[in-house]
N, C-alpha and C positions, 0 to 999 in steps of 0.2 A: 756932638753925642751920637750919630747915626753912626759914623765910625767907629766909637766907641762900643756900641751896641754889635756890631758887626762882630770887633774884636772880641768881645766876650762871647759872641754865640760860637762864633770860630775856635774857641778857649774851650769852652763847654763841648762843643762837639768833638773836637781833641780827645777828652778826658772820657768824654764815654766810649768812643770810639779803643784808646786805653785800657778800659776797665772791659768791653766786649773781649776782647785780645786776651788780656788776662785771666778771665772766664773760660773762654773758651780753652783757652792751652792748660785753665785748672781741671777741667772738664775730661781735656784730652788723657790727662796725667792721670788722673784716677778712674779713669775706663782704663789703662794700660797696668794699673795694679790690682786693680778689680779685675782682670781676666787672668792675670798672674793668678790670681789666689782661687781662681777659676779653678783653675790645673792640677794647683796644691790640692783641690777639695776634694777632687775627683781620686787625685793620686791616691789619698788617704782616705779614701772611703774605699778602695782597690783593696790596700794590707790591712782595713780594721774588718771588713767583710768575712775575709779568711780566718778570721776568730770563730766565726761560727763554723764556718764549712769543713775549717784543714787549720786544727792547733797547731800543727808541728808546722808548718808554713809561717803561721802567723810569726810564730817566737823563731824563726829564721831570719823572717823578710825587718821582724823590729829587731833582732840581732844585729843586723849589716844596716839599718836605718842608724843605728845605735852607737855605731864603731865607726863607718868610715870614715875617714880622715875628710875625704869631700864634704859630705853631707854634712858632718857637724862643723868645719871649720868653713866651709862656704855658704853650702847651701840653705842651711839654719841662720846665718846671720841675714842672707838675705831675704831670707822668709819673711822673720821677724820685721825688718827694715819695712819691706811689703805690707805686711798689718795695720802697723806703726802710722806710715805713707797713707795709706789710704785710706784711714778713717780720720786720720787730720786735714786731710783733704775735701774728708765729706762735708766734717763739721763748719773749715774754712768757706765754704761753698754753701751751704745753710745758709751762713752769718751773711755771706753776702748777698744772697739770694733774698732774704728777707728786708735787707736794710734795701734793696731795688726795687722789691714788690711795691707797686703805685696801692693794688687794690687786696686788702688784707679780706679774710675770710673769719669772721670770729666763730663760725660752726661750721662742722663738713657736715654737706649737702648730697652726701649720697651718692659720691660717682659723678657730678654735673658736666665738669670736667679731666678729670683724673681719678683712678683708682684707690684705694686709701692706702695700698703699699708704695705706689709714686709721692702721694704727698709724707708718708710717714718712715721715710726712708731715715733720717735721722735718728729716730726712735729704734725700728727694729736694728740700724745697723748698731748704736750704742748698746741696744739687750746681747747681739753677737759678741760686740768684743767685750762686752762682762763675759758672757760665756767662755770668750777663748783665753780673758784670765783666769778662768778657772780650769781651764782643760791644760794650761800651762802650770796649774799649781798641783793639779792630781797627777800628770803623768810626764812633762817636762822638769818640774823640780824635782822628787821624787828620784829621777834618772843622774841629775847632776848629785845629789847625798850619796846615791849607792856608789857611783864611777870615783867621783872626784872629793869628797867629802871623809865620807865612810869607808872609803876603799876597799870595798868586798872584791873579791874575785868572781871574775866573767861567770856568767850562767844563761849559757845562751837558752835556757829551758824556761826562766823565771818570767817572762813575757805577759803568756795566759793568764795564767795563775792570777799576776799582776791587777790586767786588767778584768777579769771578772769580779775581782775582789771589789773594786774602785765601787759597783754598779749592785752592790748589795744592799747599799742604802738606798729608800724612796725617795729623799725626797732627794738626795744627786740626782737620780735617774727623773722628778720631777722637774725639775731646774735643768737638766740636758735636753727633755719634752719639751718644757717653755721657750726653749733656745734655738732646737730645730725646726720649729713651728714660724719662731720669726726669722731665723735663717731664708724659709723658701720664702716669706713674701719677699724678705731683703732680694734672694736671687732674682723671684720671678719678676721685678722689673727693673733690677740692676742688672744682670746678667746682658740681657736683649738692650737698654739700652746704653751698654759699652758698646756693644759693636756701632750703634749709630753715632756715638761720641768720634768712635775713630775712624767716622767716613765710610764704615761699610754699607751701602745702599745699590744693589745690583740685582738681578733677576732669581738670586740664591737668598738675598735677604728674607724673603717669606718662610722658606724651609727654615732657614736657621732659626728664625724666629719662636719657632713650632719647637726647635731641637730646645732654647735657652729655656722654655716653660717645661716643657718635658725635664730637663735636667733641675729645674728649681724644685719641683714636687720629688722627685725621684731620690736622689739623692739624700735632701735632710730624711725621706723617711725611711732611705735605708740606713741611716745612722739612729734615726729611733728605733728601728725593727731591731740593731745591735744592743741598744740599751736595753730594751726589753727584756729579749733575748737572755742577755747575761743574770739578767734581775732576776729573773723567773726562773733558772739553771744555772745556781752556785753550787760551788763546787764545795763536797764535803770538807769538810774539818777534823 
């Protein structure tokens, strides 16, 4: 009986170690995909802010991104895969954590052990994923329609007007604004924790954490500013 108990204990220990290893690897993979999406987010912001300060430059960059073979054929599929992979891993880890959690909190207790952002990554992530769906519907799908289905001739000057037109609707602007706020909350916890998950822990870690907090606020606010600016400054028809 003792030997049998030891055997079962050993099996349970191996299962725990396997689960831990699997969880660590999933967090590592999710962190890498998250960092990749942060780079894309920064690049996306740089292009979009030119729609406010230099519409001609925005048209040029948007035309390049929309017609370049490398971007369309390789980088765009990688981006779509990265988005899907990141959020699937997020949901998988959330389910895994809920099953493994010994003590469950029925009620939120004001950040006793963790911030709201860290406790509700699944909520902010789901909303951001829904926002990405709206964003693809607003910008990616019309681009596909324009080039491949309706087969219009190329017009390198059309991107600015199309972008401004999307933000004429106040309901759409409100949806974008809500998504940007939740994106900020998602980044507030997720960006910094990504570096922890990949093992970045040295004398620069504190400064890097400060940068991630700045990024988490600045970039979503920047996108919000772009949406509001175009809503308040429509193109006369």
